[in-house]
C-alpha positions in Angstrom: 0.0 0.0 0.0 1.5 3.3 -1.0 0.2 6.7 0.2 0.6 9.9 -1.8 0.0 13.3 -0.2 -0.1 16.4 -2.3 0.0 20.0 -1.3 -2.8 21.5 -3.5 -4.5 24.4 -1.7 -8.2 24.1 -1.1 -10.7 26.9 -0.7 -10.6 26.2 3.1 -6.8 26.5 3.0 -7.0 29.8 1.2 -9.6 31.1 3.7 -7.2 30.2 6.5 -4.4 32.0 4.8 -6.4 35.1 4.5 -7.3 34.9 8.1 -3.7 34.4 9.1 -2.6 37.3 7.0 -5.1 39.6 8.7 -3.9 38.4 12.1 -0.3 39.3 11.1 -1.3 43.0 10.7 -2.3 43.2 14.3 0.4 40.9 15.8 2.9 43.7 16.3 6.7 43.8 15.8 7.3 40.7 17.9 6.1 38.5 15.1 8.4 40.0 12.4 9.9 37.3 10.3 13.5 38.1 10.1 14.8 35.3 8.0 14.9 34.5 4.3 12.1 32.2 3.2 14.2 31.0 0.3 17.1 30.1 2.6 14.9 28.5 5.2 13.4 26.2 2.5 16.6 25.3 0.8 19.3 25.2 3.6 21.3 22.0 3.8 23.5 20.2 6.3 27.2 21.1 6.1 28.2 17.9 7.9 26.7 14.7 9.1 27.1 13.9 12.8 28.7 10.6 13.8 25.8 9.8 16.1 22.1 10.2 15.5 21.9 13.2 17.8 21.5 16.9 17.1 22.9 18.7 20.1 21.2 22.0 19.0 17.8 20.3 19.0 18.4 18.8 22.4 19.5 22.1 23.8 16.4 23.8 22.4 14.0 21.5 24.3 16.2 21.4 27.4 15.7 25.2 27.6 11.9 24.7 27.5 11.8 21.9 30.1 10.6 23.9 33.1 7.4 24.8 31.2 6.7 21.4 29.7 3.5 20.8 31.8 2.3 24.4 31.5 -0.9 23.8 29.4 -1.0 27.5 28.5 2.7 27.9 27.7 5.0 27.0 24.8 3.8 23.4 24.9 0.1 24.3 24.8 -0.3 22.9 21.3 1.3 19.6 22.4 -1.2 19.3 25.3 -4.1 20.2 23.0 -3.3 17.5 20.4 -2.4 14.9 23.0 -6.0 13.7 23.5 -6.5 13.3 19.8 -3.3 11.4 19.2 -3.8 9.2 22.3 -7.3 8.3 21.1 -5.9 7.5 17.6 -3.2 5.2 19.0 -5.6 3.4 21.5 -8.1 2.8 18.7 -5.6 1.4 16.3 -3.7 -0.7 19.0 -5.6 -0.9 22.4 -3.1 0.1 25.1 -4.6 -1.6 28.2 -2.2 -4.2 29.5 0.4 -3.6 26.7 4.1 -2.9 27.0 4.6 0.4 25.4 7.7 2.4 24.5 7.6 6.1 24.0 10.6 7.2 21.9 11.5 10.8 22.4 9.1 11.1 25.4 10.3 14.6 26.4 8.5 15.7 29.6 6.2 12.7 29.6 2.9 14.1 28.3 2.0 11.1 26.1 3.8 8.6 28.3 1.6 9.5 31.3 -1.5 9.5 29.2 -0.8 6.0 28.0 -0.1 4.8 31.5 -3.5 6.2 32.6 -5.1 3.8 30.0 -3.4 0.8 31.7 -0.3 0.4 29.6 3.1 -0.5 31.1 5.1 2.5 29.7 8.8 3.1 29.2 9.9 6.5 28.0 13.3 7.3 26.5 14.8 10.6 25.6 18.3 12.2 25.3 17.4 15.4 27.1 18.3 15.4 30.8 16.1 18.3 31.7 12.9 17.1 30.1 13.5 13.6 31.7 13.9 15.3 35.1 10.6 17.1 34.6 8.9 13.9 33.5 10.1 12.1 36.6 9.0 14.9 38.9 5.6 15.0 37.3 5.4 11.2 37.6 5.7 11.6 41.3 3.0 14.2 41.4 0.6 12.1 39.3 1.3 8.8 41.1 1.6 7.0 37.7 4.1 4.3 36.9 6.4 5.2 34.0 10.0 4.0 33.5 12.0 6.9 32.2 15.5 6.3 30.8 18.1 8.4 29.0 18.9 6.7 25.7 18.7 7.0 22.0 16.4 4.7 20.1 19.4 3.0 18.5 21.1 2.4 21.9 17.9 1.1 23.5 17.2 -1.3 20.6 20.5 -3.1 21.2 19.3 -4.2 24.7 15.5 -4.4 24.1 14.8 -6.4 20.9 11.2 -7.5 20.5 10.5 -6.0 23.9 7.3 -4.0 23.3 3.8 -4.4 22.0 3.6 -0.8 20.8 6.2 1.9 20.1 5.3 5.6 19.7 7.6 8.2 18.2 5.8 11.5 17.9 7.4 14.7 16.8 11.0 13.3 17.0 11.9 12.3 13.4 12.1 15.9 12.2 14.6 16.7 15.0 17.3 14.0 14.4 20.0 13.9 11.7 19.0 10.4 10.4 15.3 9.7 10.9 15.5 6.4 9.0 17.8 5.1 11.7 15.1 5.8 14.4 12.5 4.0 12.2 14.7 0.9 12.0 15.3 1.0 15.8 11.6 1.3 16.6 10.9 -1.8 14.3 13.6 -3.8 16.2 12.0 -3.0 19.6 8.5 -4.2 18.9 7.4 -7.8 18.9 6.2 -9.5 15.8 2.7 -8.2 15.2 3.4 -5.1 17.2 2.5 -1.5 16.2 4.8 1.5 15.6 3.3 5.0 15.5 5.0 8.1 14.0 3.8 11.7 13.9 5.7 14.3 12.0 5.4 17.1 9.4 5.0 16.8 5.6 7.5 18.8 3.4 5.9 21.1 0.8 5.2 24.8 0.4 1.9 24.6 2.3 3.5 22.9 5.3 6.2 25.7 5.3 3.5 28.3 5.3 1.2 26.7 7.9 3.8 25.0 10.3 6.5 27.6 10.3 5.2 31.0 9.1 1.7 30.7 10.6 2.3 28.5 13.6 5.6 30.0 14.8 5.6 33.6 13.7 2.0 34.7 13.4 -0.3 32.5 15.6 2.3 31.7 18.1 1.1 28.1 18.5 4.7 26.9 19.0 7.9 28.8 19.9 9.9 30.4 17.0 12.7 28.2 15.7 11.0 24.9 16.9 11.0 23.5 13.4 13.4 23.4 10.4 11.8 23.0 7.1 14.4 20.9 5.4 13.9 18.3 8.2 10.2 17.8 7.4 9.4 14.4 6.0 7.0 13.3 3.2 4.7 10.4 4.0 6.1 8.5 1.0 9.7 8.9 2.5 8.5 7.7 5.9 6.8 4.7 4.3 9.9 3.8 2.3 12.1 3.8 5.4 9.5 1.8 7.3 9.1 -0.8 4.5 12.9 -1.1 4.2 13.1 -1.7 7.9 10.4 -4.4 7.8 7.2 -2.6 8.8 3.9 -2.6 6.9 1.8 0.5 6.8 -1.7 0.2 8.4 -3.0 3.8 8.4 -2.3 7.4 7.5 -4.2 10.4 8.8 -3.9 14.1 8.9 -3.9 16.4 11.9 -5.4 19.9 11.4 -5.7 23.2 13.2 -8.7 25.5 12.6 -7.6 29.1 13.4 -11.3 30.2 13.4 -12.4 27.8 16.1 -8.9 27.4 17.6 -9.4 23.6 17.7 -7.5 20.6 16.4 -9.0 17.6 14.5 -7.9 14.3 13.0 -8.6 13.1 9.4 -8.6 14.5 5.9 -5.5 15.5 4.0 -1.9 15.0 5.2 -0.5 18.2 3.7 1.0 19.5 7.0 0.8 17.3 10.2 0.2 13.6 9.9 0.3 10.3 11.9 1.2 6.9 10.5 0.6 3.5 12.0 2.9 0.6 11.0 2.9 -3.0 12.0 5.8 -5.5 12.3 4.6 -8.6 10.6 7.6 -10.8 11.4 
């Protein structure tokens, strides 16, 4: 099964663009876009790291760790979409009683939510500060989540076929080699297990909506959170997963309505999307 996701603008998209443009007139100087759009869409890596870690990306999220659980702060969007993504995962692969690995768990928002549904959850991340926040919040919530500092590749070496479900949401676009993470996730689930990824499509529309609008005009996420060249097309993700030994089960889009200020699942995958894969053998 092969999924194709285009970037054709619909009437609804155009209406959103008009609305966003109007908002930008009243947003003030703090939202000034002070970078070259051409450069942002075409910049390339000058070197490839020897490990699958981007220290700049880790530092970025380390700095935001203290506000990870502030539902009105810089991670508000993450909290807002968590319920939708959790429901999607639980519907595709019921979590109760399952061993689940949350790759790139950050401060533990998804990890705790899955634990609340009765899953035995392990969360891994390379950021010390986010993990410290996750452990502190775990004590406050009384939930049982095993947090460890490790990359997906390192953890896969000691935990082959160890989990029923693996989730990797909003991580692939922040590492130098996302295909390596995909392979590691495949190794860590049991035969028949599910692997879920959430990331951003790469096309002009996603650049407009996910960076220009979300970061600089609407303020849904902090400026500099994303880098366009790291966005991933669904066809690319499917190719990496197929090569790794995963079979695609589902693809769905995640959308934000600036008029209602609400998120929803379904429809096109032009910007944000989730994919569910299964390890057959």
